[in-house]
Steps between C-alpha positions, in 0.01 A plus 500: 500500500166390647413830668561860391625563854809299408597799285684747727386809309135398515536405865619848597245664268223298660623599846494865387143451376390349832652793692340751262159333526524492879582871498203580277271284715608677818461834324144412399406435862686811615322718243161361609577586864635842404185573299287414803723709727481803270136472392339338799174307483339763278768536231746211547345305212523803272868550581579134430295514181706802390826315565385193306380720214843666485655153489291407197574831326872437541481136393269551201629832371871508577641146461576536124667837555705368792627209291602733218686731736686205655569317172857625462605431859647162598214306652681422824578866564147608409335243729730580794431872459123441483504282811721748683270785399195313628679435826582870545139600432381278784701683764311834499167312495558431870459871579214611270214695655308611191317305229681682218836398648425127507333527157805666342745252653285201409461620140876535460541151650254354248675682214826324591314169537355540150857504367637222721253216450508471115879529505522222758269278294710553187819380672375152594479354145858619439620334820312179411493481119384137491122497478445219750702676769342836424151349532592363843637840594165658409333254735737598784432867427122445506527313831694794644230746390227279644670442834577872530133592474409241763794528740577874496197593715592219741861618523382859543268393782791331681726802449230735631507319833857622540513843329271796433303503171724774354802271545360267233642743245846443650450122491410528132813708442711227664347244262612719209852501646489122465374527143784739407754266657379200303491701176860607554591132548334400171696458179283658231533364144545745216164574337660583167499826314205728571511734203199725493481812291227747431266715708465425869128417476563249223768333710282512810210329324714242322379227734137605450550491122644149511216398732229642275638335184554152648179293514614272781583804716159652433354165601717503813355837597143382446553183705658700782209744487249212498664359812512841672124543457425186702802504727426858608185373671711263711755766593247776567201315643638203694512710816142616434386141439667381821315766698162500326456126437720338764469760774872527578698726269801532732534129564399337172629747241865396565396132492334534160794698357739239638301240304529721192877535553542123541317439172702766319829350621384151400404632156837669452678174585280311253540738204857404389402134475174590325677714240702199388174350375290794382556848356495814716181612325318182601619520861394864533160440339445203733584722797251770403217257424563296818495821707186628326320164526589456866390858573170465313421170673583649838278801429200283410495271806416580864798605714695179573666418834857606570626147430393545136594867477869428551525266195304756296739781588793265437349430159486873431867528588602200288310634197660843538850346487411314180437839339770715660804271509548440122484874418875556525564208263256644244674840515848348474396309189342809346781756525861521395744495790575873481126582502393278790519771765282729286240227446502403869439869576205500258362187668546658843311810392218321317441240769462771763263685269284186506506492879417871506170406333441173685551613861241780513260298282512206744436730795220694329317188376519335841357804676224559244400149386615281790804279545378193313341689209818707461714186485269343241512809277879525528543128427289530184689813395833326552388201291387730217831687498685165493293393198602822324863413584465169313422699185783748551764238591465213249553142611749445217778736607848376404801699620689466172326661202610511135517851352692701241735798501510635142601841640829375652831469316651152487783598737270637771596369851151356550537286187849394601357369827189353333579421133212547257406347164424667170489866409251567782734340758228276640591331826354393835601568859346579838287798405485819707371847421801731461646753255552233232168327566244777562196293393393163637558209265214255459582140581467240220233239552 
């Protein structure tokens, strides 16, 4: 199999993802227009800011709890229910007339999204257990995310020529119908036994516990945060740069973001081939330092012409894919199969916490220090955080680690699967934090 799309289950899952992303993209535009309609010129920005803040609260605070609640449901049923619930929440949004109404509906929508996305991400490595195919699938998924951010406003603009702005909510609901249909057509593999006992909070924070005790996952968080610091400037201030420096925000902002999207798609395509030659850690570090170096250089030179700006924005996009695409592979290697959904939920929550810091910081620095000075500061900050990540996530990081189990009886199922030697039952296998391995094992030199 040369492409993950040759796998029928991944093909239908990917189609469901595309429909879901299209729905979310249309919803984003619809919420922006609803905020302007409800708040007007004076308060439209405040209403949209409230909706985005509610989104971050749901994503950062509720993802681990949602995963724990859904852990005992079959994943197919849970994902169909979450998609169906999001679709139903879109229908009354057409008729809202008060800010509190759209805020309540949007918050419930984001709560369901916080449960859906990590669950979806945890299914893909089970559908494509071979690492080479899974890595290619991550690239396809990253391309879908990138194209959604670029194409959704374009699609919305076309749709708005035919229907009223409120009807965008119905168009988003139709996209979710497609997502549900493709999920129902997908054959989901069994994820194995999910046996979790103990207090709810302990089960809810299981993914966070695994994350905190695994050095490569802590490094993953720091590298994602380093990228978000610099990338937030691009996402927040490109429209400001196009207006203030180029004099045409409406015309050139989409052009620059199209360049960014092209670079991100090119980077996602390149990553699977690159990961055959270097480790994920090296690829992600390269992405952060390329992004930071390109940003710092751009900030220190006079504004270049548009012909040079497009390659620069494409470079930003390519560097971002070097960091973001390998993340799923790092998580899959760092968690037992039955814990993957919990760890993906922890990653979902923590990564959005990083963006919750980066977005307002990028906007505040640009307004107070100027666009170029803000970019320079954020580039330096991102590089510093990446350097910290190199200390947290060591370069020598083998998956299999020798360790002992003196506390286990010789007939324990874990030792039957992985026979040990001596009274301490010393053995080696792919090491994950779990109930039998609560502390990280140091790698031999």
